[in-house]
N, C-alpha and C positions, 0 to 999 in steps of 0.2 A: 404259202398255200398249205403246206403240211401242218404248220402251226395252227392255222384256222380249222383244219380238219380235226386236229387233236382236241381243240377247244370244243368243237361241235360234238365230238364223241363223248367228252366228259360231261357236257350239258345233258346229252341224251341219257347217259348213265345215271346222273343224279336225278333226272326226272323219273326214270324207271325205279330207282331206289325209293323215291318218295311214294310211287305207286305201290311198291311192295310194303312199305310201312303202313300205308292205308289199308291194303288188303289184309295184312296181318291183324290190324286193329279191328277191322270189320268182323273177322272170324272170332277173335277173342271176345268181343262184345256179344257176338251171337251166342257163344257158349254161356256167357253170363246170363243172358236173357232166357235161354233154354232152361237153365237150372232154376232160375227164379220162378218161371211159370210152371215148372213141373211140380212145385209144392203148393200151388194154388188149390184150395179145396175144390173138389168136384162139384159140390153143391154151392157154387159161388153165388148163385142168385138168392139162396135162402139156406140158412143153417145155423150152427152153433160153433163158436170158436173157443176151444179149450185154452184157457190161459195157462202158460207154463213159463218157468224162468230159464235163463241162459247161463246160470252161474257155473254149473259143472262143466259145461261145454267150453268155457273160457279158462278153465284151469283154476278157477276160484270157487271152491266148494260152497254149497249152501250153508253148511255148518259154520264155515268161516264168517259168512254174512250174519248169521244169527248171533255170533259172538261179538259183533261190532256194538259199540256203545249206544248208537242211535238206531239200531235195527228195529226195535219196537215202534219208535216214532215213525220210521219210514213205512212200516207195514200199516200203521193206522192211517197215514196219509193216502197210501195206495187204496186201501179199502174204501175210504170216503170218496175218493175219485171214482171208483167203480160204481158206487151207489148213486152218484150224482150225474152220471152220463145221461143226457137227455135223449129221449126217443129210441133208446136201445136198452133192452132188458138184460139185467145181469142175474143169472141163476146161480145161487150157491148150491152146488151139488158135489158131494164127496163120497167116495167109495171106501172110506176107512172101515176096517173090520170092527165088528162088535166083539170085543175080547171077553167072552163069557168065562167066569172064573170058578165054575163048578162043573161037576161031571155032566156031560151032554149026552143024552140017550137017543138023539135023532140020527138020521142017516147022513152019509157023506155029502148028499145034495145040498145040505145047509152050510157046509163047512168050506171055507176058503183056505185050504192047506191041510194041516194035520190036526185031528181032534184029540181032545183029552191028553194033551202033552204036559209034562212037568217042566216048569220054568221057575228057577229059584225056589223050589219046594212047593210051588203053587200049581194046581191043575187048571189049565186054560184051554179054550177052544175058540179059534177065530171064525166067527160066523159072518156070513155075507150080510152086508148092511149098506145102506145109503143114507146120507144126511141131506136134507132138502130145505130150501127156503120157502117162505110163504108164497112168493110170487110164482115159483116153479110149480107148487102144488095147485095153484089156481089155474095155471096154463094147461096143466095135465088133467085137471078135474079129479085128482086123486081123492079129494074129500067126498066125492059122490060115489065112490066105489067101495064103501064099507059094508061088509057082510054082517058083522055083529060088533057091538060096542060103539065107539065113536072115533072121529079123526081129531087132529089137532085144532084147537081154537087159537085165537090170536095171541093169547098169553103164552102158548107153548113156545113161540118163537122168541120170547123174551127171557126164557129160562137160562140159568147159569149152571155151572158145574156144581154149585153148592146146593142146588135144589133137585128134587126128583124129576127126571126127564121123561115125558110121555113117549111111548113107543107104540107104533102100529105094526103088527106082524102080518106077513104074507099068509095066504089061505092054508098052506100046508102046516103051519105052526099050531093050528087048532088042536092037534092031537099031542102037542108037546108042552105048550104053556097054556095057562088059563087066564081069563080076564082078571086084571088087577094083580097079576103076579109081579113080584119085585125081583129084578135082575141087577146084578152088579157088572159093570163094564169098565175095563181098564182103557179109558178113552184116549185115543191117539197114543196108546202105549205109554202114557205119561201120568194120567191122573184117574183115580177110581171115582166113578160116578154111579149113582143109583138110578135105575130106570123102572118104569111101570108100564105093563102091557094094558093099553086102553081100548084096543080094537083089533079086528082082523079084516083083511081086505077080501073082496070077492075073488073067486077062483079065476086064474088067467088074467089078472090085472097087470097091465104093462105100463112102463114109463118110457118115453122117447127122449133120447139124448143124441143130438147131432145125427138124426135120421136113423138111429139104431134103437130098436124096441127091446127093452129088458123085461123079462117076465119076473114079477115080484113075488111069486108064490113061496119062494124059499128065502126071502129077504126080511130083515128087520129095518123099519123105516124110522129115522129119528129126525126131529127138527134141528135146523142149524141153531146152535146155542150162542149166547152172548158171553162176553168177558165179564169176570167178576173181580172186584177189588181184592178179594181174598185169594185169587189164583196166584200161583207162583209165577215169577218172571218167565221161566222156561216154558210153562204151559201157555201163557199169554202169547208168546212168540210163535209157538207151534200151532196153536189154534188160529191165530190171525193169518199165518202163512197158508194154512189150509183153506181159510175163507177167501183168500185172495187168488185162488186157483180154481174158480168155477168156470161158467160158460157165459159168453156174451152172444146174445141171439140177434141175428140180422135177417131181414125179410127181402132185401133186394141188394143190387150192386151198390147203390148209393149209400145204404146203411153199412155195407161191408167196408167201403172206403172211409166212412165217418168213424167206424169202429177202429180201423187201423190208425187213423189220425189221433183218436183219443188215447190209444195205447202208447203211441209215440210221445204224446204230451205227458202221460204219466211217467214214462221213462226219463224224459227230459227234466221234469219238475221234481221228481223224487229220487232219481238215480237207481230205482229198482230195475233189475235186469230182466224185463219181460222179453220174450220172443215176439217180435213185431210181425203181424200177419203180412205175407207177401202180397203185392198188388201186381196185376198184369202189366207187363211192359212189352213194347214192340221193338223189333230190330229195325235197323236202318232200311227204309223203303219197304218194310214188312217182308224182308227176305227170310227164306227158310234157312235152317242150319246147313243144309246141303248146298244151297246157293252161296252162302258165305264161305264155306269150305272151298268151293270151286273158285271163287274170286281169290282167295288166299293162295291156292296152289298155282293158278295161272300167273298171279303177280310174282310169286316166287320163281316160277320157271322163266318168266321174262327177265327178272333180275339176273338169274344164273346165265342166261344166254348173253346178256349185255356184258357181264363180267368176263365171260369167255372171249367175246369179240374184242373187247378193249385190251384184255391181257395178251391175246394172241398178236395183236397188231403193235403193241407198245413194248413188251418186255421179253418174250421168248426169242432168242437169237439162235442161228445155226451154230453147231459145234457143241451144244450142251449134251451131257450124257443122259441116258434114259431115266436114271433115278432122279437126276436133277430136275428134268422136265416134269416128271410125275409129281414129285414133292412140291415143286413150285405151283403147279396147277391146283393141287389139292389145297395147299395152304392159302393161296390167293382166293380161290373160289369160296371156300368155307369161311375164310377170314372176313371177306366183304359181306357174305350172306348172313352170318351170325351177328356181325356188327349191326347190320340193318335191322335184324330181328330184335336184337337187344334194345335198340332205340325204341321200337314199338312197344315192347313189354315194359320198359321203364315208364313210359308215358301212361300205359294202362294201369300198372300197379300203383302209380301215383294217384290216379283217379279213383281206383277201386281197391284200396288196401285190404279189404275184408274178403276178397275173392281170389286169394293166391292160388288155391287149388285149381281154379278154372284155367289160369294161365300156365300152370304146370302141365295140364292136359294139352294145351295148345303147343307148348314147347316140345313135348314128346312127339306130337304129330310132325312138327317142323324138323326135328332131328332125323326122323326116319325118312322124310321126303328129301331133305338135303343130302343125306348120305347116299341114297339110291341114285338120284338124278345127278348129283355132283360127281359121283364115281363114274357114271356113264359118260358124262361130258369129258372127264379126264381121260377115259379110255379112248374116246374119239380123237382127242388132241394128241395123245401118244401115238396112235396109229398113223395119223397124218405126219407127225414128226418122223416116224420110222420110214415113211415113204420118201422122205427128203424134201417135203413141201415146207414152205415157210409158214410157221404157225403164228 
């Protein structure tokens, strides 16, 4: 009869242990979902996704990638993929400074950093600038906002670093540069190119990028340029890497998911380490993070009570000393509890190896909870033992 009772107790204990593993898993997965959804763009229904790479975050710097033998080929493949995505516009937009290499007499409003600084014996000033593709210009109607001169024609977007690059200046530049002025630009801080002012924009002309309006009065606007066979290998790589970090525009949730799928495809086929846009995920039964935490804590409490009951009935005998009883309770309580928790975390880390920090956060919650409740239960057991009751 006693034997059957012990079997029953152990079966109940194993069932509660399974419930705890489940509760712990639910909470850990809830944290994973919470973190994923927290980085979903607020304008999820419509917006622009800025392409960026994940090299530096993984401890493999982008410079190391550029040194790889096939990096130029990889970048060319990525760029072609971006241009060929159907039904989703790719905007080549870059905020690279226009490195003006003569004395600049304009105000600080035009400068991105420090003006008229000497670098390697040369006087340079980093001026605010954006480089744009033809498609982006059409979407923003920038070609219709010219105050004087002209805007880029189709041939401007086919220019290379070996040719004179047309530049359209913001309205406030009319008192600094003149139409047809020739400027030299240390483009991408790598190669000197010659530019020509062909027009000035209307006052208060703006460009919208991912819902943010940028006033272009103090900007120099350049077209996205093409690679040239005469470019150095280093410049080709830097230029292409810049052209591969524009914006993908989506108009609804369907296009957002398609955009994410296409980026995953590029990563898979080329090996280029793009950051993949997160997609909304839902927790088990659409539970909130507070509800999953409650499930976890209740399952942990149930397991602790089960361990206490089983241990009290099967192991602690009269005649033990106070220190022995206390140590035995603490070691058995925490031994079983942390073993059960370890099982759940091994399962989840196996399923989600890229989210270790999520489970670290869960483990900290568990340690604090176990220490407080486990110590309280041990105290109750010791008090009962002191009174001479059978524990």
